[in-house]
N, C-alpha and C positions, 0 to 999 in steps of 0.2 A: 184122811184125804182119799178120794176115790180115783183109781187109775182107770182110764178108759182107752180101749184100742178099737179101731174100726177099720173097715176095708171099703174102698171105692175103686172104680175102674175108669181110668183116663183113656180117652180115645187114643189109639196108636198114632193117628195123624196129628194130634195136638199136644203130644208129650213135650216137645221142645218149647212151645209157646207156654205150656203150663209151668215148666221150670223157670222160664223167664219172668212170668207173672209173679211167681213166688220169690224171686230174687229182689223184687221191689214192691212188697206189700205196702199198701197205703198207710201212712202213719195213723190216720184216724181209725183204720180197721184194726191195727195193732193195739191202740189204746182201748178200743171197744172190747176186744177179746180179753184184755187184762182186767178191765173194769167188771166184766161179766163173770169173771172167775176162772178163765182158761189159763192154766199155768203149765209150764214145762211142755208146751205144745210142739209137737214135731210131726212132719209129714215125710214119708219115705216112698220114693217112686221106683218101682222095678221096671226093667226095659220093656216088659210086655204091657205096661200100663197099670199094673196092680199098684194101687196107692194104699199105704198103711198109715193111719193116723194114730197118734198117741197124745194123751193130755192127762193132766191131773187137775182135779177140781173138788170142791166140797160136795157139790150136788149137780150131776151132769144135766138132769132135767131142768133145773133152775138156771144153769149156765146157758143152755140152749135157748130157753125162753128169754133170757136177758138179751142175747144176741138177736133173737128174732124181732125184738122190740126196737132195734136200732135202724136208723135210716141207712147207715154205712153198710150194714150187712145186707139189706135189700138191694142196694146198688151192686155190691160184690157178688151176690148170688146171681143177679141178672147177667152179669158179665161172665161169670164162671160156668154157667150152665152148659154152654156149648162144649166145654172140655170133657164132659162126662158121657159114658155110654148109657147110664140110666136116664129115662125120660123125666124122672122127678128131680127136684132140687137136691143138691148134694147135702144140704143140712138135713133134709128129711130122710136121706139114705144112710145117715150115720147111725147104724145100729151096732151098739157095743158088742164086742165079742166077749164070751164067757172066760174069765181068768181061771185057769186050772192049776197054775203054779206060780210062785213068786219067791225069789230069794232076796231077802233085804240085806 
């Protein structure tokens, strides 16, 4: 199982709305993530807007491609784009960090 961690930056003026949105993720989005191989997926938001994402998957590239092929992900990304400082879509900005240590 591949462990993936990535960083994004949520706009400071959108942090509360971002939290609210993730308190009620659409059921079809949750199902699509699971079906695409996203497991043990967590998001952590620091007060300055730094977002840390973590997930486990067999193949991150394949999991991202599977999500990109879904209609629900396209809808979600359109609605979530305004929350991020980066001009590109959040999915495209998910660049995995290099793991340097792991204690199992």
